[in-house]
Phi, psi and omega in degrees: 000135177277164181289346180266354181277139176300146185295336185262016178247129179284147182304319183294331178285328179294313182294338183267354182291137181245129177256124180303137186291316184306302180301325180297314179297322179297319180294318179298317180296319180296322180293318180294319178299320179295320179297319179297316180296319177298316180298319179295320180298316177296317179303318183288331177293317182273353177232081185304326181297323181287324182293315186261357180071208187289349184286339180246108178272140179285142173256092183301318181299314179295320179295320178296319179297321178296324177293321178300315182294337177291333180267331175215136186296331182202164177300155175301135184224349181282165175301151183302323181299321179290319179298316180292324178295317177294321180291340176299326181266330181231100174208167182255127176292159178297143172289158175286110181224142183302335184275342181298127183087000182238165180299136176285138175300128178288148177208154175226130182211158181281142173272190186294338180263006178083005179276142181284134177243127185246131177295319181302314181293320180296323182292342176293340181262340182157180180296159184229139171256120181256123183242127172255130176228167191278339181146156183287349179291342189252116181297321178297319185291316186277352182299330179296325180293319177294325180296310181291323184300318181288345178247014192295334182300327181290327175297320179296321180301330181268006178072023183253160175239158174235142174222140181241147180225145175210171177288351181298146174286163176301322182295317180296318180294320180295324176296321177293322176304314181296328182277320188243349185102162183260179179251167181279354180233158182289145174240122186254160177262125173238060189298329180278347184064019181292323178292316179300321179294320179296334179265007175075020180247009173223131177240117179295161177298138183200137177053041180082354178273140181289161175295153183223117177249129181244165170285151177207142175224128185229130176258122187240129179277177185294341175283352182087017180263132178286118184261337185202146180210150171219142180204162179150191183286347182236149179292151176280133187227048178220089182300328178303327177294316179298320177292324177299315181293321178295324177292325176298318178297317181298317181291333178275003178100341177075353180075173175265152181302156175302143179293000000 
């Protein structure tokens, strides 16, 4: 007797029982239809834009801020010295990346106003944090920009700058600025993904494999050397680590600017 058989049914009677095929197929079809309807209902609950159609527009900025709050309850507010002291004990080491310890690829790209922004020129003023994200269409992707923006004063205290790049065109990003507001740092267009590729966070399609663009965060000293890096399918979301690495550069002299 199996554990699913009623105690008062003999095994030989169970094996001899015949279930009509027609009703069985009808029940299976009914169950599948119900599962599909439930799946659609769940999808519309978690995707309001799909549920309400064009009448409900997504607020990417609000969604991004909510994602930031999931990782930290509030913007950093303590003195920089306290933040750095805490980061001494809790911070993330650099990922293993081919560029760490080597010169950062130089690049020049347009900002939202079409003006050229140069890494070389920015490094004359101090270290730079370079952030690659996938595009403003993605709340998860752009959440790192909102995260850094609300703590940006601390980067300034360390004499550092931040720049972000994505495949979005300057026109597309400027349209998002009008809708959601701008950031305290420049956001550049890398529509060809050539800069992302030079930093090892974009792989073009090859041998039947689709192209792959990843998130990337790089801390670069004034000499133009990459001192710390993080990359992968998710954005990096721990500003105290970035501040800690920038402070290490400052304590080490920060180097002289690229020639």
